[in-house]
C-alpha positions as CSV (number, residue, x, y, z in Angstrom):
1,X,0.0,0.0,0.0
2,X,1.2,3.5,-0.8
3,X,1.0,6.0,2.0
4,X,2.2,9.5,1.1
5,X,3.2,11.6,4.0
6,X,5.1,14.2,2.0
7,X,3.7,17.7,2.1
8,X,4.9,19.8,-0.8
9,X,3.2,23.1,-0.1
10,X,4.3,26.2,-1.9
11,X,8.0,25.8,-2.4
12,X,10.1,28.7,-3.6
13,X,12.1,28.0,-6.8
14,X,15.4,28.0,-5.0
15,X,14.2,25.5,-2.3
16,X,14.1,21.8,-2.7
17,X,12.5,18.9,-0.9
18,X,14.1,15.6,0.0
19,X,12.2,12.5,1.0
20,X,13.0,9.0,1.9
21,X,11.0,6.1,0.4
22,X,10.9,2.8,2.2
23,X,10.1,-0.2,0.1
24,X,9.1,-3.6,1.5
25,X,9.0,-6.8,-0.7
26,X,6.8,-9.5,0.7
27,X,8.2,-12.8,-0.6
28,X,5.8,-15.4,-1.7
29,X,7.7,-18.1,0.3
30,X,7.3,-16.5,3.7
31,X,7.5,-13.4,5.9
32,X,10.9,-12.2,4.7
33,X,11.0,-8.5,4.2
34,X,13.7,-6.5,2.5
35,X,13.9,-2.8,3.3
36,X,14.9,-0.2,0.7
37,X,15.3,3.5,0.7
38,X,15.7,6.0,-2.0
39,X,16.3,9.7,-1.3
40,X,14.8,12.0,-3.8
41,X,14.7,15.7,-4.4
42,X,12.1,17.9,-6.1
43,X,12.1,21.5,-7.0
44,X,9.6,23.6,-8.9
45,X,10.4,23.3,-12.5
46,X,12.8,20.4,-12.0
47,X,10.9,18.0,-14.3
48,X,13.8,15.6,-14.9
49,X,14.0,14.8,-11.2
50,X,10.2,14.5,-11.0
51,X,10.2,12.1,-14.0
52,X,12.9,10.0,-12.5
53,X,11.0,9.8,-9.2
54,X,7.8,8.9,-11.1
55,X,9.6,6.1,-13.1
56,X,10.9,4.5,-9.9
57,X,7.6,4.8,-8.0
58,X,5.7,3.6,-11.1
59,X,7.8,0.5,-11.4
60,X,7.3,-0.3,-7.7
61,X,3.6,0.2,-7.9
62,X,3.3,-1.8,-11.1
63,X,5.2,-4.7,-9.5
64,X,3.2,-4.4,-6.3
65,X,6.2,-3.5,-4.2
66,X,4.8,-1.6,-1.2
67,X,6.6,1.5,0.0
68,X,6.1,4.6,2.2
69,X,7.3,8.1,1.4
70,X,8.6,10.1,4.3
71,X,9.5,13.8,4.1
72,X,13.1,14.4,5.2
73,X,13.4,18.0,4.1
74,X,14.5,19.1,7.5
75,X,16.2,15.9,8.7
76,X,19.9,16.8,8.3
77,X,21.0,13.5,9.8
78,X,19.2,11.5,7.0
79,X,20.6,13.7,4.3
80,X,24.1,13.3,5.7
81,X,23.6,9.6,6.0
82,X,22.8,9.4,2.3
83,X,25.8,11.4,1.3
84,X,28.1,9.3,3.5
85,X,26.8,6.0,2.2
86,X,27.2,6.6,-1.5
87,X,30.4,5.0,-2.8
88,X,33.3,7.3,-3.6
89,X,33.2,6.4,-7.3
90,X,29.5,7.5,-7.6
91,X,30.1,10.9,-5.9
92,X,30.4,14.0,-8.2
93,X,33.7,15.9,-8.1
94,X,31.9,19.0,-6.7
95,X,28.7,19.2,-4.7
96,X,26.5,16.4,-3.6
97,X,25.1,13.4,-5.5
98,X,21.9,14.2,-7.3
99,X,18.8,12.2,-6.4
100,X,17.3,9.8,-6.7
101,X,19.8,7.5,-4.9
102,X,18.6,4.0,-4.1
103,X,19.7,1.8,-1.1
104,X,18.8,-1.6,0.2
105,X,19.1,-1.1,3.9
106,X,22.6,0.4,4.3
107,X,23.8,-1.1,1.0
108,X,24.0,1.3,-2.0
109,X,22.1,0.0,-5.0
110,X,22.7,2.9,-7.4
111,X,21.3,6.1,-8.8
112,X,18.6,6.6,-11.4
113,X,20.9,5.8,-14.4
114,X,21.8,2.5,-12.7
115,X,18.1,1.8,-12.2
116,X,17.2,2.7,-15.8
117,X,20.0,0.5,-17.1
118,X,18.8,-2.4,-15.0
119,X,15.3,-2.0,-16.3
120,X,16.6,-2.1,-19.9
121,X,18.6,-5.2,-19.2
122,X,15.7,-6.8,-17.3
123,X,17.8,-7.1,-14.1
124,X,16.0,-4.5,-11.9
125,X,15.0,-7.0,-9.2
126,X,18.7,-8.0,-8.9
127,X,19.6,-4.3,-8.9
128,X,17.2,-3.7,-6.0
129,X,18.4,-6.9,-4.3
130,X,15.0,-8.5,-4.5
131,X,14.3,-12.2,-5.3
132,X,13.4,-12.6,-9.0
133,X,9.8,-12.7,-10.0
134,X,8.9,-16.1,-11.5
135,X,6.9,-16.0,-14.7
136,X,3.5,-17.6,-14.4
137,X,3.3,-20.7,-16.6
138,X,0.3,-20.9,-19.0
């Protein structure tokens, strides 16, 4: 189930909003849960970030992966956690990594480009560190 607790309100153009998304995959074989998080940013007029967010959320919803969005705009400790847990080779030379960034618990999965590539190669469940979905036999 998708529960949105993010309040966008009237953001100024120079302000941005970050939020954390928790995903839970309920395996068919039992009660095993895997936790995921992706930290995302949106700003008025930032359509590329918004489209990337929608692509990830759309994939999760289409594949019935439940998640919860939590606003972390003012939670400096969560923002710093994200920055610290992105591998050195994925960090930009200047500034902070751009969202969305995707994690499985404390393990870094990748950024949007990695997510997109995994969709193109049909390896997104592996990218998210989820068990593969078995095709139904006809």
